[in-house]
C-alpha positions in Angstrom: 109.5 111.5 92.9 106.0 110.8 91.6 104.3 112.3 94.7 105.8 115.7 93.9 103.5 115.8 90.8 100.5 116.0 93.1 101.8 118.9 95.2 102.9 120.9 92.1 99.6 120.3 90.3 97.5 121.2 93.3 95.8 117.8 93.1 92.5 117.1 94.9 94.0 113.9 96.3 93.6 114.4 100.1 96.3 111.9 101.0 99.0 114.3 99.8 97.7 117.0 102.2 98.8 114.7 105.0 102.1 113.2 103.8 105.1 114.6 102.0 106.9 112.9 99.1 109.8 112.2 101.4 107.6 110.7 104.0 105.9 108.4 101.4 109.4 107.3 100.2 110.4 106.5 103.8 107.2 104.5 104.5 107.7 102.7 101.2 111.3 101.8 102.2 110.0 100.4 105.6 107.4 98.4 103.8 110.1 96.8 101.6 112.9 96.3 104.1 110.9 95.8 107.3 112.1 97.2 110.7 115.2 99.3 110.1 117.7 101.5 111.9 117.6 105.2 111.2 121.2 104.9 109.9 120.1 102.3 107.3 117.2 104.5 106.3 119.5 107.5 105.8 121.7 105.4 103.5 118.8 104.1 101.4 117.3 107.6 101.1 120.7 109.1 100.6 120.2 111.9 103.2 121.8 112.9 106.5 120.6 111.1 109.6 119.1 114.4 110.9 116.7 114.5 108.0 115.7 110.9 108.7 115.2 111.7 112.4 112.9 114.6 111.5 110.9 112.5 109.1 110.6 109.7 111.6 109.5 112.1 114.3 106.6 113.3 112.1 105.6 109.9 111.0 105.7 108.6 114.6 103.5 111.5 115.7 101.0 110.6 113.0 101.0 106.9 114.1 102.4 105.6 110.8 105.7 104.2 112.3 106.6 102.8 115.7 109.9 102.1 117.5 110.7 98.5 118.4 113.7 96.8 120.1 116.1 95.0 117.9 115.9 91.2 118.4 119.7 90.8 118.4 120.6 93.8 120.5 118.1 95.2 123.0 120.0 98.5 123.1 119.3 99.1 119.4 116.0 100.7 118.4 114.5 100.0 115.0 111.6 101.7 113.3 108.8 99.8 111.5 105.6 100.6 109.7 102.3 100.4 111.5 99.0 99.3 110.1 98.0 102.9 109.8 101.3 103.5 107.9 100.5 100.7 105.5 97.1 102.2 104.9 98.5 105.7 104.1 101.0 104.1 101.8 98.2 102.2 100.0 96.3 105.4 99.6 99.3 107.3 98.3 100.2 104.5 95.8 96.6 104.4 94.6 96.6 108.1 94.1 99.9 108.0 92.2 98.6 105.2 90.0 95.4 107.0 89.2 97.3 110.2 88.4 99.8 108.3 86.3 97.0 106.5 84.3 95.4 109.9 83.8 98.5 111.2 82.2 98.0 108.7 79.4 94.3 109.3 78.9 94.7 111.6 75.9 97.6 109.7 74.3 96.9 107.4 71.3 97.1 103.7 72.0 99.9 103.2 69.5 101.9 106.0 71.1 101.6 104.4 74.5 102.6 101.0 73.0 105.7 102.7 71.4 106.6 104.3 74.8 106.3 100.9 76.5 108.4 99.2 73.8 111.1 101.9 74.0 111.1 101.8 77.8 111.4 98.0 77.8 114.3 98.2 75.3 116.1 100.7 77.5 115.5 98.6 80.6 117.0 95.5 78.9 120.0 97.5 77.7 120.6 98.7 81.3 120.3 95.1 82.6 122.7 93.9 79.9 125.2 96.6 80.9 125.0 95.6 84.6 125.7 91.9 83.7 128.7 92.9 81.7 130.2 94.9 84.6 
């Protein structure tokens, strides 16, 4: 994951002193899917439910997620992102973007354009393969 780059490089981006790559991923999933069950989150992150429980506990302690009742079944608890969670996600995404852009600083424009062209071609081939299956 992109956030691991910050931890390994010893980045000065303070946001990554507060949140792990796995936690950022979980917050991002909640921002995309909305309120979700821990089981659903475990499936999406492809980890055991105990790993999700541990991550959710830490995120809840920091005020970045909250538990809510399911509208359809009051016995079921869902977790959703809070405003503070949205803010930490925004900070993390901005730091990732800044670092990613910095990686291309010393690369010639024509090399960046070639990279984008090749990446776009690969993406189109993957889409084509999905349509054929």
